[in-house]
N, C-alpha and C positions, 0 to 999 in steps of 0.2 A: 502493499499500498504506500511506502514511502516515496517510491520511485512514482507513482501516478501524482502524489500530491506535489511533489518536485516538477512534474509536468506541467501541473496546473497553475504553480507558482511561476515558471517559466512562460507559460503562454500568456498570462495575465499581465507580466512585465513587458513582454515585447508587442502584445497586440495595443495596451492601451497608450504606450509612450508614443511621442509626437511621430509620424511617418508621412508618407504621400497618401495612402488610403485613407487616414484621419483627417488630414487637412482637406482632401477633395470632399470628403463626407460632409464635414463641417461647412464648406463653402457651398456645397450642393443644397443642403438642408437651408441653409441662412437664405438662398436665392429661390428656392422652390419648395421648401417644407418638409418635414420629416418623411410623410407618406410618399412624396416623390424621391425619396432617396433609399428606401428598402430594398429596390431591385439592386442598386448600385453596393449595397451593404452585402446582399446575398451573393452576386458575383465576386465581390472582392474576397470573402471568406470561402467560396468554392473555388476560385481561382488559387488560392493559397493551398489548399487542401489537395488538389488536383497537382500541382507543381511539387508539393512537399512527398506525396507519393510517386511520382514519376523519378524524382530526384532521388529517393530511397532505392527504387529499382536499377537506376543508373550505378549507385555508389554499391551495390553488389558484389563488383569485381575490381572497379577503377576508383582513384580517388581525384575528384574534380576540384577539390579545395584550392590546389595551387595550379589550376590548369589555365592556359592562355584563353582558351575557350570562355572560361567562367568569366574571366577579367573584361574581356570584350563584350561579354552580355552584361556586365557591369556598366560599362561607358555608354552602351545603346541605352540601357533601361536609365540611365541619369540623363541623357539626352531627351529620351521620351519625355522624364517627369519634366524637365525645362520647359517643353512644350506646351504640356498639360499648364503648367503655372504660368507661362505665358497667355494661354487661353483664357485662362481665369482672371489675370491682372488685367486684360484688354476687355473683358466681356462687357456688353453693353449694360449700363446702370438702370435699366427699365426693368422694373419688378415682375413685369408682365412674364408668368410662365411660358406665353407662346413664343416669346419673344428671345428667350435665352435657351442655350441647348442645357439639357439636363443629362446627366451621367447616369447610364443603366447598367444592365447585368451584363452584357459583353464588355463595355468599357472597364467594369470594377474587377474581371476576370483577366482581362489583358495587363491592367495596370500592375497585378500582381507579378505577372510573368515579366516583365520588365521593369521591376521593382527591386533595385540590389538589396534593400534591406529583407525582403523576403526570401531570396536565396541565401543570405547569409543566416536567418533565423532557420532557415530548413536545415542547412550546414551544420548550424550549430547543435540542433536539437539532436541530430544524426550522431553527431561526437559526443555529446553529453550524456544522452541515455542508451548509447550502444544499440541503436535501433535497427542497423542494417542485418537482415536476414530474419527478423523477429515480427513475423507477419502480425501476429496479436497485438504487439506493442505499438506498430505503426499506424494500425487502424484506432487503437485507443487514443494515441497522440493526436490523429487526426480529428477526431470526434470533439477532442478536448478542445483543439484549437478553433473548430468551427464554431463551436458554442461560446467560448471565451472571445474571439475575434469578433462575433456577431452583436455580442453583448458591448464590445468596447467601441465598435463602429457606431453601434446605436447611441452612445452615451455622447459620443462626439456630435452625431448628426442633431441629437436632442439639444444641445447646448446651441449649435447653430440656428435650429428652428426657433428657439425662443429669442434670438437676435433679430427676427423679422421685422417685429415693430419699430425697432430702431432704425434698421436698413430701409423701412419704406420710403425715405430721404433718398432720393437717387445720389446726391453727393456722398451721403455716409455710406450707401452700398458701392459705390464706387472706390472710395477709401477702403472698404472692408476687401474689396474683390482685389485689389491693388495689393494689399497687404497679405492675402492667403496667397495670391499668385507668387508676390515676391519671397515669401517664407518657403514654399514650395522650390522655387528656384536656388535658393541658398542651401536647402536640403540636399539639393542634387549635386551642387558644387561641392558641398562638403563630402558626399559620397564620392566623387570622383578624387578628391583630394585624398581620400581614405585608399582608394584603388590605386592611387599614383604611388603614395607611400608605403604601401603594403601594411596598413594599420588594420 
């Protein structure tokens, strides 16, 4: 039971900490409301679970942790996050849902596959809990992370939805979107820095 409690704590710590998915969920809910962010949340956690299971299968015989392919994917993912940050920062300050692009299930799932943090969390969980080759542990961790991830993203989205009254002013919404987009870009640059320095 201790290992499962450790998995729970690890999943909560990783999922609730600021990251690309949390920032996008917060921003999307602030612009479109909590209900219109649910599909993004489900897509995001589903994308992570599929990535996690796929990576575990790949790690059965090889170690991808130090591979050039993983580093290249990290740079590609960080670049994609910069693009998402730019789209958020430059989005129209019109609060009409029809006027703005909502992030849905597919975008949430793709975001995880191109999110260096998701890869790092997957690799860290594999090494920390010795999951490779243990199907039951892999499934249990995947379920734990799905539930904890959904709760964490929902918390960020809930906070974002409560900001809607303040953000009804187009100038406030414009400032908010620029701040959220800027944070995502800074996070992406930080991830690139870590990749370059090997941290």
